[in-house]
C-alpha positions in Angstrom: 7.4 9.1 3.2 10.5 10.5 4.9 11.7 12.9 2.3 10.2 15.7 0.1 12.4 15.2 -3.0 10.8 14.2 -6.3 12.9 13.9 -9.4 12.0 13.7 -13.0 9.0 11.7 -14.1 8.9 9.0 -16.8 5.9 8.6 -19.1 3.5 5.7 -18.7 4.7 2.5 -20.4 1.7 0.1 -20.8 1.2 -2.6 -23.4 -2.3 -3.4 -22.4 -4.1 -4.5 -19.3 -2.2 -7.0 -17.2 -3.9 -10.4 -16.7 -4.3 -12.2 -13.4 -1.6 -14.8 -13.4 -2.9 -17.7 -11.4 -6.0 -19.8 -11.0 -8.5 -18.2 -8.6 -10.8 -19.9 -6.0 -14.5 -19.5 -6.6 -16.2 -16.5 -5.1 -19.6 -14.8 -5.2 -19.5 -13.1 -8.6 -22.2 -10.6 -7.4 -19.5 -9.2 -5.0 -16.8 -8.6 -7.6 -16.3 -5.4 -9.6 -17.4 -5.6 -13.3 -16.1 -3.3 -15.9 -14.1 -1.2 -13.5 -17.1 -0.4 -11.2 -16.8 -1.3 -7.6 -19.9 -2.9 -6.0 -20.6 -1.2 -3.6 -18.8 2.0 -4.6 -16.4 3.7 -2.4 -18.2 5.8 0.3 -16.5 9.0 -0.7 -18.2 11.2 1.9 -17.2 8.9 4.8 -13.7 8.6 3.5 -13.3 12.4 3.3 -14.6 12.9 6.8 -12.4 10.2 8.3 -9.3 11.7 6.6 -10.2 15.2 8.0 -10.6 13.6 11.4 -7.3 11.7 11.3 -5.2 14.7 10.1 -6.3 16.8 13.0 -5.1 14.2 15.6 -1.6 15.3 16.6 1.1 12.5 16.2 4.5 13.5 15.1 7.4 11.0 15.3 7.6 9.2 18.7 4.4 10.9 19.8 1.8 8.7 18.1 -0.2 7.6 21.1 -3.4 9.4 20.2 -3.5 8.4 16.6 -2.6 4.8 17.6 -5.5 4.7 20.1 -7.9 6.1 17.5 -7.0 3.5 14.8 -7.0 0.8 17.4 -10.6 1.7 18.5 -11.7 2.0 14.9 -10.4 -1.5 14.1 -11.7 -3.1 17.2 -15.2 -1.6 16.4 -15.1 -3.5 13.1 -14.3 -6.7 14.9 -10.6 -6.9 13.9 -7.9 -8.4 16.1 -5.3 -5.6 16.9 -1.9 -6.1 18.4 0.5 -3.4 19.5 4.1 -4.3 19.5 7.0 -2.9 21.6 8.4 -0.5 18.9 7.5 2.5 21.1 9.8 1.3 23.9 12.5 0.4 21.5 12.6 3.7 19.7 11.9 6.0 22.6 8.3 6.8 21.7 4.9 6.5 23.4 3.2 4.0 21.0 4.1 0.9 19.1 3.3 -0.5 15.6 -0.3 -1.7 15.2 -0.7 -5.1 13.5 -4.3 -5.8 12.5 -5.5 -9.3 11.5 -8.6 -9.7 9.4 -9.5 -13.4 8.7 -10.5 -14.2 5.1 -13.8 -15.6 4.0 -12.4 -17.2 0.8 -10.6 -20.5 1.7 -7.1 -20.8 0.3 -6.8 -17.2 -0.9 -3.5 -15.3 -1.0 -2.8 -13.3 2.2 -1.9 -9.6 1.7 -0.9 -6.7 3.8 -1.5 -2.9 3.6 0.7 -0.5 5.5 0.7 3.2 6.4 2.7 5.1 9.0 0.8 6.9 11.7 3.4 9.7 12.5 3.5 13.0 10.7 6.2 15.6 10.6 6.1 18.1 13.4 5.1 20.9 11.0 1.7 19.2 10.6 0.7 19.4 14.3 -2.2 21.7 14.8 -3.4 21.6 11.2 -6.7 23.3 10.3 -7.7 21.6 7.1 -9.3 23.6 4.3 -11.1 22.4 1.1 -11.2 24.4 -2.1 -12.1 23.1 -5.5 -11.7 19.5 -4.5 -8.2 20.1 -2.9 -7.5 19.7 0.8 -4.8 21.8 2.3 -3.8 23.4 5.6 -4.5 27.1 6.3 -1.0 27.8 5.3 0.5 27.9 8.8 1.2 24.2 9.0 1.7 21.1 6.8 -1.4 19.1 6.1 -0.3 15.7 7.4 -1.6 13.8 4.4 1.7 12.1 4.7 0.6 9.6 5.8 -2.9 10.1 7.2 -4.1 9.7 3.7 -2.8 6.2 3.5 -4.4 5.4 6.9 -7.8 6.7 5.8 -7.7 4.9 2.4 -6.8 1.6 4.0 -9.4 1.9 6.7 -12.2 2.8 4.3 -11.4 0.0 2.0 -11.4 -2.7 4.7 -14.5 -1.2 6.3 -16.4 -1.5 3.0 -15.2 -5.1 2.5 -16.3 -6.0 6.1 -19.7 -4.2 5.9 -20.7 -5.8 2.6 -19.0 -9.2 3.4 -17.0 -8.9 0.1 -14.8 -11.9 -0.8 -11.4 -11.5 0.7 -8.5 -13.6 1.8 -6.6 -13.0 5.0 -5.7 -9.3 5.3 -3.2 -7.7 7.6 -2.9 -4.0 8.3 0.3 -2.5 9.6 0.2 1.0 11.0 3.8 2.0 11.9 5.4 4.5 14.1 8.5 6.6 13.6 8.6 6.5 9.8 9.4 10.1 9.4 12.4 9.7 11.8 14.0 7.1 9.4 11.6 4.1 9.2 12.2 3.6 13.0 9.1 1.5 13.7 9.2 -0.8 10.7 12.9 -1.4 11.2 12.2 -2.9 14.6 9.1 -4.8 13.5 9.3 -8.5 14.4 8.9 -10.2 11.0 7.1 -13.1 12.6 4.0 -10.9 12.8 3.8 -10.6 9.0 2.0 -13.5 7.2 1.3 -11.8 3.9 2.7 -12.9 0.5 2.5 -9.4 -0.9 2.6 -6.1 1.0 1.5 -2.7 -0.2 2.6 0.5 1.5 0.2 3.3 0.9 2.4 6.4 0.9 4.0 8.9 -1.5 2.3 10.6 -4.4 -0.3 9.7 -7.0 -2.3 6.4 -6.9 -1.5 5.5 -10.5 2.3 5.7 -10.0 5.1 3.2 -9.5 8.0 4.7 -7.7 11.6 3.9 -8.6 15.1 4.3 -7.3 18.0 3.7 -9.7 17.2 0.6 -11.7 14.5 -0.8 -9.4 11.2 -0.1 -7.7 11.3 2.0 -4.6 13.1 -0.2 -2.1 15.7 2.0 -0.6 19.4 2.8 -0.8 20.5 -0.7 0.1 19.3 -1.9 -3.3 18.2 -5.3 -4.4 19.4 -8.5 -2.7 19.9 -11.9 -4.1 16.8 -13.1 -2.4 14.8 -11.0 -4.9 15.3 -13.5 -7.6 13.7 -16.3 -5.7 10.2 -15.5 -7.0 9.5 -15.3 -10.7 6.7 -14.9 -13.2 6.7 -16.4 -16.7 3.9 -14.5 -18.2 4.6 -11.6 -20.6 4.5 -8.4 -18.5 1.5 -6.2 -19.4 2.8 -3.1 -17.6 6.1 -2.4 -19.3 8.6 -0.5 -17.2 11.0 2.1 -18.7 14.2 0.8 -20.3 16.3 2.3 -17.5 14.8 -0.2 -15.0 16.2 -3.7 -14.5 13.5 -5.2 -12.4 13.9 -8.6 -10.7 11.3 -11.3 -11.3 9.9 -10.6 -7.8 9.4 -6.9 -8.6 7.7 -7.8 -11.9 5.2 -10.0 -10.1 4.0 -7.4 -7.6 4.1 -4.7 -10.3 1.8 -6.6 -12.5 -0.6 -7.3 -9.6 -0.7 -3.6 -8.6 -1.0 -2.6 -12.3 -4.1 -4.6 -12.7 -5.6 -3.0 -9.6 -4.8 0.4 -11.0 -6.4 -0.4 -14.4 -9.5 -1.6 -12.8 -9.7 1.7 -10.9 -9.6 3.5 -14.3 -6.0 4.6 -13.8 -3.1 4.3 -16.3 0.1 3.3 -14.5 3.2 5.5 -14.8 6.7 5.5 -13.4 8.1 8.3 -11.2 11.8 8.5 -10.1 12.3 9.3 -6.4 16.0 8.8 -5.9 16.1 9.9 -2.3 12.7 8.8 -1.0 12.1 6.2 1.7 9.0 4.3 2.8 8.3 1.4 5.1 8.5 -0.8 2.0 12.2 -0.6 2.5 12.1 -2.3 5.9 9.7 -4.9 4.8 11.9 -5.8 1.8 14.9 -5.9 4.1 13.0 -8.5 6.2 12.5 -10.7 3.2 8.9 -9.7 2.2 7.6 -8.8 -1.2 6.6 -5.2 -0.7 5.9 -2.2 -3.0 5.2 1.5 -2.4 1.9 2.8 -3.9 0.6 6.4 -4.0 -1.7 7.8 -1.4 -2.2 11.2 -3.1 0.3 13.3 -1.2 1.5 16.4 -2.9 4.4 18.6 -1.5 4.6 16.6 1.7 6.4 18.0 4.8 5.6 21.6 3.6 3.0 24.3 4.3 2.0 23.8 0.6 1.1 20.2 1.1 -2.2 19.1 -0.5 -4.3 16.0 -1.1 -6.9 15.9 -3.8 -10.2 14.3 -2.9 -10.1 12.4 -6.2 -6.8 10.9 -5.2 -8.2 9.8 -1.9 -11.0 8.0 -3.7 -8.8 6.5 -6.4 -6.2 5.2 -3.9 -9.1 3.5 -2.0 -10.3 1.9 -5.2 -6.9 0.5 -5.8 -6.8 -1.0 -2.3 -10.3 -2.5 -2.9 -9.2 -4.0 -6.2 -6.1 -5.5 -4.6 -8.2 -7.1 -2.0 -10.5 -8.6 -4.7 -7.6 -9.8 -6.8 -6.0 -11.5 -3.8 -9.3 -13.2 -3.0 -9.1 -14.8 -6.5 -5.4 -15.7 -6.3 -4.5 -18.9 -4.4 -2.1 -18.8 -1.5 1.4 -19.9 -2.5 1.3 -18.0 -5.8 4.7 -16.6 -5.4 6.3 -20.0 -4.7 4.6 -21.5 -7.8 5.8 -18.6 -9.9 9.4 -19.2 -8.7 9.1 -22.9 -9.6 7.7 -22.1 -13.0 10.6 -19.8 -13.8 13.1 -22.4 -12.7 11.5 -25.2 -14.8 10.5 -23.1 -17.8 8.6 -24.3 -20.9 5.2 -26.0 -20.9 5.9 -27.7 -17.6 6.7 -24.4 -16.0 3.6 -22.8 -17.4 1.5 -25.7 -15.9 3.0 -24.9 -12.5 1.4 -21.5 -12.5 -2.2 -22.8 -12.2 
């Protein structure tokens, strides 16, 4: 996240648990979470140790080489295909964006993407992390760097668990960007041809149960909503109800319901938080025509010496990622296009197009 400003919070508005909106391909039911419990559960100890390892790797904006090499090695060790683009050259840095491709094991499942930025603010370089009462902080002389090493750790732990246990999943892409703290530099120069996902989730910002808004819309940046946002629609009654001040497009509603269900399954109640001057890589992805949303990684007071990350938030955000992977595995590819067709036709015929 490339700002530290948080404005007033809006209470949770939820009218029940959202329902999956499309027919799902068959998967191994023994590998799906039941009653909110993940099988297997999140490896909390490993997640914490990896987060502590990542925050201590220096990598401020345009100086991400070491953290890029670390994540590249971790992904390669898991058997993933990793590609580094030329963003470093284009923005004057020493590393590019990492695009990681994980083939699915559920034929026809919806492809999704998870993103986090590798760079931290300069104040986080040299951090010596401390843990007290379940809260991770620096020693007070630096920022922590949880923005956004928390997102990196959560995404990596989730996909590692999916791979180790061969859990059902569709195609997954990971995007680790450079230069976010300098103004979304890496994601702005990302070649959109590398992105194959129907939905993208940027793990950054604050709490893992929060939707972030700007003006009348979800967190998408100062350029606002474009006409292309009305291309995808959803005819089901929303089960996560946004505040009256929001005027969400059909496309925003679709991805909000999807993420809301993942939050509920993690035992979290969605709420809305106003961040009028925040920016994340979701902005660039939206500008390039992708359906993207910012989700919380557990960062508190980012960019300051008071920055903290709660261990519980690390765990909860990882559960949300795991749930999103599971939901995508049970949602057919082309879901957004069918939702758009259903909205255009309407009535019983439109409803039939959803399945």
